[in-house]
C-alpha positions as CSV (number, residue, x, y, z in Angstrom):
1,T,19.0,2.1,-42.7
2,N,16.8,5.1,-41.5
3,P,15.8,8.3,-43.4
4,V,18.2,11.2,-43.4
5,G,15.8,13.9,-42.9
6,A,14.0,14.8,-39.6
7,Y,10.3,14.9,-39.7
8,L,7.6,16.5,-37.2
9,A,7.3,15.2,-33.7
10,A,3.6,14.3,-32.4
11,D,3.1,17.6,-31.5
12,G,3.1,19.0,-35.0
13,V,6.1,21.7,-34.3
14,H,9.4,20.0,-33.9
15,N,11.2,18.0,-35.7
16,V,13.1,14.1,-34.7
17,T,15.0,11.7,-36.8
18,G,14.8,8.2,-36.9
19,Y,18.1,7.5,-35.4
20,H,17.1,5.0,-33.3
21,G,16.2,2.3,-36.0
22,Y,12.4,3.0,-35.8
23,W,11.7,4.3,-39.7
24,P,13.5,1.7,-41.5
25,I,14.2,2.5,-45.8
26,K,16.0,-0.8,-46.1
27,A,15.2,-3.8,-45.6
28,R,18.3,-5.6,-44.2
29,E,21.2,-3.1,-44.3
30,V,22.8,-2.0,-41.1
31,D,22.9,2.2,-41.5
32,A,26.3,3.0,-41.6
33,R,26.2,5.9,-39.8
34,I,26.3,3.3,-37.0
35,G,28.8,1.7,-38.1
36,G,27.3,-0.8,-40.9
37,Q,27.5,-4.1,-41.2
38,A,30.6,-4.9,-39.1
39,A,30.1,-2.9,-35.9
40,L,26.9,-5.0,-35.7
41,Q,28.8,-8.4,-36.2
42,D,31.3,-6.9,-34.0
43,L,28.9,-6.5,-31.3
44,V,26.9,-9.7,-31.7
45,N,30.6,-11.5,-31.6
46,E,31.8,-10.1,-28.4
47,A,28.8,-10.1,-26.5
48,H,28.6,-13.7,-27.1
49,A,32.3,-13.8,-25.7
50,H,31.1,-12.8,-22.8
51,G,28.4,-14.8,-22.4
52,I,25.6,-12.2,-23.6
53,R,22.8,-13.0,-26.1
54,I,21.4,-10.2,-28.2
55,L,18.0,-9.7,-29.4
56,Q,16.8,-7.1,-32.0
57,D,14.5,-4.9,-31.8
58,F,11.9,-6.1,-35.1
59,V,9.9,-3.5,-36.5
60,L,6.4,-5.4,-37.8
61,N,4.0,-2.9,-37.7
62,H,5.3,0.1,-40.1
63,V,8.4,1.3,-42.2
64,H,9.2,4.6,-43.3
65,E,7.3,6.1,-46.4
66,D,10.7,5.8,-48.5
67,H,11.5,2.3,-47.2
68,E,12.0,0.2,-50.4
69,Y,9.4,-1.6,-50.3
70,V,6.8,0.9,-50.1
71,T,8.3,1.9,-53.5
72,A,8.1,-1.8,-55.1
73,H,4.8,-3.0,-53.7
74,P,2.4,0.3,-52.3
75,G,0.2,-2.5,-52.1
76,W,1.3,-4.5,-48.8
77,F,0.9,-1.5,-46.8
78,R,-1.8,0.9,-45.5
79,T,-2.5,4.7,-45.3
80,G,-5.3,5.9,-42.8
81,C,-5.9,7.6,-39.4
82,V,-3.0,8.3,-37.0
83,C,-3.4,6.7,-34.1
84,G,-4.0,8.9,-31.0
85,T,-5.7,11.3,-33.2
86,P,-9.5,12.5,-32.5
87,G,-11.8,9.5,-33.9
88,C,-8.2,7.2,-34.2
89,D,-7.7,4.9,-30.9
90,W,-4.2,3.1,-30.2
91,T,-6.6,0.3,-29.3
92,T,-9.6,-0.1,-31.1
93,N,-8.0,1.2,-34.8
94,A,-4.6,-0.8,-33.5
95,L,-4.0,-2.7,-36.9
96,D,-4.8,0.3,-38.9
97,C,-3.9,2.9,-37.9
98,M,-0.5,5.0,-38.5
99,F,2.5,6.2,-35.9
100,A,2.9,8.8,-37.9
101,S,1.6,10.2,-41.6
102,Y,5.3,9.4,-42.8
103,M,4.9,6.1,-41.3
104,P,2.7,3.4,-43.6
105,D,1.1,0.7,-41.9
106,I,2.0,-2.7,-42.8
107,D,-0.9,-5.2,-44.1
108,H,0.2,-8.3,-43.1
109,R,-3.8,-9.7,-44.8
110,V,-1.8,-9.6,-47.8
111,P,0.4,-12.9,-47.9
112,E,3.4,-11.5,-49.7
113,A,3.8,-8.5,-47.1
114,N,3.5,-11.0,-44.4
115,A,6.7,-13.5,-45.5
116,A,8.4,-10.6,-46.8
117,F,9.0,-8.9,-43.4
118,V,8.8,-13.2,-42.3
119,A,12.1,-13.6,-44.2
120,D,13.7,-10.6,-43.2
121,A,13.7,-11.1,-39.9
122,V,15.3,-14.7,-40.4
123,W,17.3,-13.1,-42.2
124,W,18.8,-10.9,-39.4
125,M,18.8,-13.4,-37.5
126,D,20.8,-15.6,-39.1
127,E,23.6,-13.0,-40.7
128,F,24.1,-12.0,-37.4
129,D,23.9,-14.4,-35.5
130,L,21.3,-13.0,-33.3
131,D,19.5,-15.1,-29.8
132,G,15.8,-13.5,-30.9
133,L,13.6,-10.8,-31.2
134,R,11.9,-8.2,-29.0
135,V,8.7,-7.4,-31.9
136,D,7.6,-4.3,-31.6
137,A,3.7,-2.8,-31.2
138,V,2.8,-6.6,-31.4
139,K,-0.9,-5.5,-30.7
140,H,-0.8,-3.2,-34.4
141,V,-0.7,-6.2,-36.6
142,E,-2.5,-8.9,-37.5
143,E,-2.1,-12.2,-34.8
144,S,-1.2,-14.3,-37.8
145,A,1.8,-12.1,-38.3
146,T,3.6,-12.6,-34.5
147,R,2.4,-16.1,-34.9
148,N,3.9,-17.2,-38.4
149,L,6.7,-15.0,-37.2
150,A,7.6,-17.5,-34.4
151,A,6.9,-20.6,-36.5
152,E,9.7,-19.7,-38.8
153,V,12.1,-18.9,-36.3
154,R,11.0,-22.1,-34.5
155,E,11.4,-24.4,-37.6
156,T,14.9,-22.3,-38.9
157,F,16.9,-22.2,-35.8
158,E,15.3,-24.9,-33.6
159,A,15.5,-28.2,-34.7
160,A,18.9,-28.9,-33.1
161,G,17.5,-28.0,-29.9
162,T,18.0,-24.2,-28.9
163,R,15.6,-22.0,-27.7
164,N,15.3,-18.3,-29.4
165,F,13.7,-15.9,-27.4
166,L,10.7,-14.1,-28.6
167,M,9.3,-11.3,-26.7
168,G,7.0,-8.6,-27.7
169,E,5.4,-5.7,-26.7
170,T,2.2,-5.1,-26.2
171,A,1.1,-1.7,-24.6
172,M,-1.7,-1.9,-22.3
173,G,-2.5,0.3,-18.4
174,W,-3.7,-1.0,-15.1
175,S,-6.9,0.6,-13.2
176,D,-7.3,0.6,-9.6
177,C,-10.5,-1.4,-9.3
178,P,-11.2,-5.3,-8.1
179,D,-10.2,-8.5,-10.3
180,P,-11.6,-9.0,-12.9
181,C,-11.8,-5.3,-14.3
182,N,-8.0,-5.2,-15.6
183,D,-9.1,-9.0,-17.6
184,E,-8.5,-6.9,-20.5
185,N,-5.0,-6.1,-20.1
186,Y,-3.9,-9.0,-18.8
187,G,-6.3,-10.9,-21.9
188,T,-4.6,-8.8,-24.6
189,I,-1.0,-9.5,-23.6
190,S,-1.7,-12.8,-22.9
191,R,-3.1,-13.3,-26.7
192,Y,-0.1,-13.6,-28.1
193,V,1.8,-15.8,-25.5
194,G,2.0,-19.5,-25.6
195,P,3.9,-22.8,-27.9
196,H,2.6,-21.0,-31.2
197,G,3.5,-17.2,-30.3
198,L,5.9,-15.4,-28.2
199,D,7.7,-16.5,-25.6
200,G,6.5,-13.3,-23.1
201,Q,6.3,-9.9,-23.1
202,F,7.0,-6.8,-21.1
203,D,4.5,-6.2,-18.3
204,F,2.7,-3.4,-18.2
205,V,-0.2,-3.9,-16.4
206,L,2.9,-4.6,-13.7
207,Y,4.8,-1.3,-14.5
208,H,1.6,1.1,-14.7
209,G,0.5,-0.8,-11.0
210,V,3.4,-0.7,-9.5
211,S,6.8,0.2,-10.2
212,Y,6.4,4.0,-9.7
213,R,3.5,4.0,-7.9
214,T,5.5,2.0,-5.0
215,F,8.8,2.6,-5.4
216,A,8.7,5.8,-7.0
217,T,6.1,7.3,-5.5
218,D,4.9,5.8,-2.3
219,S,1.2,6.3,-3.4
220,K,1.5,2.8,-2.9
221,G,3.0,0.1,-0.4
222,M,4.3,-3.1,-0.2
223,L,1.5,-5.4,0.3
224,H,-0.1,-3.7,-3.0
225,A,3.0,-4.4,-5.1
226,D,3.0,-8.2,-3.6
227,Y,-0.5,-8.6,-4.4
228,W,-0.3,-7.5,-8.0
229,F,2.3,-9.3,-8.7
230,Q,1.1,-12.6,-7.5
231,H,-2.2,-11.5,-9.5
232,G,-0.3,-10.7,-12.9
233,M,0.8,-14.2,-12.2
234,S,-1.9,-16.2,-12.0
235,K,-3.3,-14.0,-15.3
236,Y,-0.6,-14.8,-17.7
237,P,0.2,-18.0,-19.6
238,A,1.9,-20.5,-17.2
239,D,4.5,-20.5,-19.2
240,A,4.9,-17.1,-20.1
241,I,8.5,-15.7,-19.3
242,M,7.4,-11.9,-18.1
243,T,9.8,-8.9,-18.5
244,P,8.9,-6.1,-15.8
245,Y,10.8,-3.4,-15.4
246,I,10.9,0.4,-13.7
247,G,11.6,1.9,-16.5
248,S,12.0,2.1,-20.7
249,H,12.9,4.0,-24.2
250,D,9.1,5.0,-23.7
251,T,8.7,5.5,-20.0
252,P,10.0,9.1,-18.4
253,R,13.1,8.4,-16.3
254,F,12.5,6.2,-13.1
255,V,14.5,8.8,-10.6
256,T,12.5,11.6,-12.1
257,L,9.6,10.5,-11.4
258,A,11.0,9.2,-7.9
259,D,12.1,13.1,-7.5
260,P,9.9,15.6,-5.7
261,A,11.4,18.3,-7.1
262,N,10.9,17.1,-11.0
263,A,8.0,14.6,-10.4
264,S,5.5,17.1,-12.1
265,K,8.1,17.9,-14.8
266,A,8.0,14.3,-16.1
267,G,6.0,14.0,-19.2
268,N,7.6,17.7,-20.5
269,Q,8.9,16.9,-23.6
270,W,10.1,20.4,-25.1
271,S,10.4,23.3,-22.4
272,D,10.0,23.1,-18.2
273,I,11.8,19.6,-18.5
274,A,12.6,17.8,-16.0
275,G,16.7,18.2,-14.3
276,A,19.2,16.3,-12.4
277,P,17.8,15.6,-8.4
278,S,19.4,17.6,-5.4
279,E,19.1,15.3,-3.0
280,S,19.2,11.5,-2.6
281,L,16.0,10.5,-1.9
282,P,15.2,9.3,-5.7
283,Y,18.2,7.6,-6.4
284,E,17.6,5.2,-2.9
285,R,13.9,5.0,-4.0
286,A,15.6,3.5,-7.4
287,R,17.7,1.4,-5.6
288,V,14.6,-0.8,-3.6
289,G,13.1,-0.3,-6.8
290,F,15.5,-2.4,-8.3
291,A,16.4,-4.4,-5.4
292,W,12.3,-5.6,-6.2
293,L,12.7,-5.7,-9.9
294,L,15.7,-8.0,-10.6
295,N,14.4,-10.2,-7.9
296,L,11.3,-11.6,-9.7
297,P,10.6,-14.0,-12.1
298,G,10.9,-13.6,-15.3
299,A,13.3,-11.7,-17.3
300,P,13.8,-8.0,-16.1
301,L,14.6,-5.2,-18.7
302,L,17.2,-2.9,-17.2
303,Y,16.8,0.4,-19.3
304,Y,20.8,1.6,-20.1
305,G,21.3,4.4,-17.5
306,D,19.0,3.3,-14.7
307,E,21.7,1.5,-13.3
308,Y,23.1,4.3,-12.0
309,G,20.1,7.0,-11.9
310,Q,19.7,8.3,-15.2
311,W,17.0,11.4,-15.3
312,G,15.3,12.7,-17.3
313,G,11.9,13.5,-18.3
314,A,9.9,11.8,-21.4
315,D,10.8,11.2,-25.0
316,P,13.6,12.5,-26.2
317,N,14.7,13.3,-22.6
318,N,14.8,9.7,-21.7
319,R,17.1,9.0,-24.3
320,M,20.4,11.2,-22.8
321,M,23.5,9.6,-23.7
322,W,25.2,6.8,-21.7
323,R,27.5,7.7,-18.9
324,E,31.2,6.8,-18.1
325,P,31.7,5.3,-14.2
326,S,34.2,8.5,-13.6
327,T,31.5,10.8,-14.3
328,L,28.3,9.8,-12.0
329,T,28.3,11.7,-8.8
330,A,27.9,9.9,-5.1
331,D,24.4,9.0,-5.3
332,E,24.9,8.1,-9.1
333,Q,27.8,6.0,-8.0
334,A,26.0,4.5,-5.0
335,T,23.1,3.4,-7.4
336,L,25.7,1.5,-9.8
337,T,27.1,0.0,-6.8
338,F,24.7,-1.7,-5.2
339,V,22.4,-2.4,-8.8
340,R,25.5,-4.7,-9.5
341,K,25.9,-6.6,-6.7
342,L,21.9,-7.2,-7.4
343,G,23.1,-8.0,-11.0
344,M,25.4,-10.4,-9.9
345,A,23.0,-12.1,-7.4
346,R,21.1,-13.1,-10.0
347,K,23.6,-14.7,-12.3
348,N,25.7,-16.8,-9.2
349,V,22.1,-18.1,-7.8
350,P,20.0,-20.2,-9.8
351,A,17.1,-19.6,-7.6
352,L,16.8,-16.1,-8.6
353,R,16.7,-17.1,-12.4
354,R,14.6,-20.0,-12.0
355,G,12.5,-20.1,-8.7
356,D,8.6,-19.5,-7.7
357,Y,7.6,-16.2,-6.6
358,V,6.6,-17.0,-2.7
359,S,5.3,-14.4,-0.6
360,L,6.9,-14.4,3.2
361,H,6.4,-11.5,4.8
362,V,4.9,-8.0,3.7
363,T,4.0,-5.1,5.5
364,E,3.4,-1.2,4.0
365,D,6.7,-0.6,3.7
366,T,8.7,-3.8,4.0
367,L,8.7,-7.2,1.7
368,V,9.7,-10.1,2.3
369,F,9.9,-12.9,-0.9
370,G,11.7,-16.1,-1.9
371,R,12.1,-17.7,-4.9
372,K,12.0,-21.8,-5.4
373,P,12.9,-23.5,-7.9
374,A,11.8,-27.6,-8.8
375,S,15.4,-28.5,-7.5
376,G,17.9,-26.9,-5.5
377,S,17.7,-24.3,-2.7
378,A,15.9,-21.5,-2.2
379,A,16.8,-17.6,-2.0
380,I,15.1,-15.3,-0.1
381,V,14.9,-11.4,-1.4
382,A,14.1,-8.7,1.6
383,L,13.7,-4.9,1.0
384,T,12.4,-1.8,2.7
385,R,11.4,1.6,2.4
386,A,11.4,2.6,5.8
387,S,14.0,4.7,7.0
388,T,15.1,2.7,10.3
389,V,16.5,-0.9,10.0
390,Q,13.5,-3.5,9.8
391,N,14.0,-6.3,11.9
392,V,11.6,-9.6,10.1
393,A,11.3,-13.0,11.6
394,T,9.8,-16.1,9.1
395,E,9.4,-19.3,8.2
396,V,11.3,-21.2,5.9
397,T,11.7,-24.5,6.3
398,T,7.9,-25.3,5.4
399,K,7.5,-22.8,2.6
400,L,10.6,-22.3,1.1
401,G,12.6,-26.0,2.2
402,L,15.0,-24.4,3.7
403,S,16.1,-26.7,6.6
404,S,17.4,-25.7,10.2
405,G,21.3,-25.6,10.7
406,T,21.0,-23.4,7.1
407,L,23.6,-21.3,6.3
408,L,22.4,-18.6,4.1
409,H,24.6,-15.4,2.9
410,D,24.1,-11.9,1.6
411,Q,24.7,-11.3,-1.3
412,M,24.6,-7.5,-1.1
413,G,27.6,-7.9,1.3
414,G,25.5,-7.7,4.9
415,P,25.8,-10.7,7.9
416,A,25.4,-14.2,7.0
417,V,21.8,-15.6,8.6
418,T,21.5,-19.3,10.0
419,V,18.2,-20.8,9.6
420,A,16.8,-22.1,13.5
421,A,13.5,-23.7,14.1
422,G,12.5,-23.8,10.8
423,N,12.9,-19.6,10.6
424,V,15.3,-17.2,9.8
425,Q,16.2,-13.7,11.6
426,I,16.4,-10.8,8.8
427,A,17.9,-7.3,9.8
428,I,17.0,-5.1,6.7
429,P,18.9,-2.1,6.3
430,A,17.2,0.8,5.9
431,K,16.2,1.7,2.6
432,G,17.7,-1.8,1.7
433,A,18.1,-4.8,0.5
434,V,18.7,-8.5,1.6
435,V,19.3,-11.5,-1.1
436,L,20.1,-14.9,0.7
437,S,21.6,-17.7,-0.8
438,V,23.2,-20.8,-0.4
439,E,25.8,-20.2,-2.6
440,P,29.0,-17.9,-1.0
């Protein structure tokens, strides 16, 4: 449950509310304004009936100043400088800075405080049959907090062998410089991942290094995307399940970043804000971006609305209401149809979920990679941002184990391809994608 009133935003001028659950005032209560406990239980039950697993976004870093624990146990919290203000760096002061003056910082050095919040997380998972947690602002809490949380979840729920997915958010950046200059970024994210911690984290390095630079603005090419994805995988723990993304609740909408007419307004929150695209280019770029994203290893994030190309700048403009398909423009409908095909491909082709990434062919505008599982047949993903059909020949028998004579079907609806003399010939549609697999 969140507070009723509105509070100052980071600019110190505008008032905003905690409708999103980020400023809790109750530890174990579903806000009645969004339906209460019954609505959440119905949501989880319906999702499970469709084979969808549910993660809770759990905040271990802070609460609202009106939280019941602040009143009952003020010694559990720290108050100090506000993150991002002069002399209060987001990383240097990560453990003790406050996200806002009205959000006290949880002090996990106090055993009783840590135990209470870990117990709350377990309660939510048990009470509503949740399947895991997305742990917020991981670098802003003591490392023991996430380790204690992971240990309690594993011991409580996994004795019978069912895994719960624990993933985190540790905001870092990317620098365009030779290895090892990004090791601090990779290392900070990796620190919390492992058998005694989280299963994986959001891949902030890949987002800032590739997602919008290659696919939204064309400032970097497919060679860059291919290199940095593989580079990142070599830096993270081998068993990490990372979450790549091209848009989230903390970023301007991808389509706005990809729109030449609105990209310069993407960071505007309150005035001169970005509007709807007036051309097809941003949606074309989004489709190519999703062809890359949704075929990568890990657990890719699809932020609501991006599936049809919702536009909007920085928060709060990236959080507009989801729209029904009947309200979409032609470009939005085309994007939704394309993304649905990608989603079905990932569902129906095991290699797209489990296979290793194998680079097959790459130029500045075109990327072809395989997904090779430990057992079973591999898949091939080909995408291009070029404005003409790209004809590519690539070897797949040695690299992917696909023998000559193997018939490969295009999950995107294009023609089938047969492996011949160890190679495949792929015609990639202009600004499009091909996803080949033995599965029809």
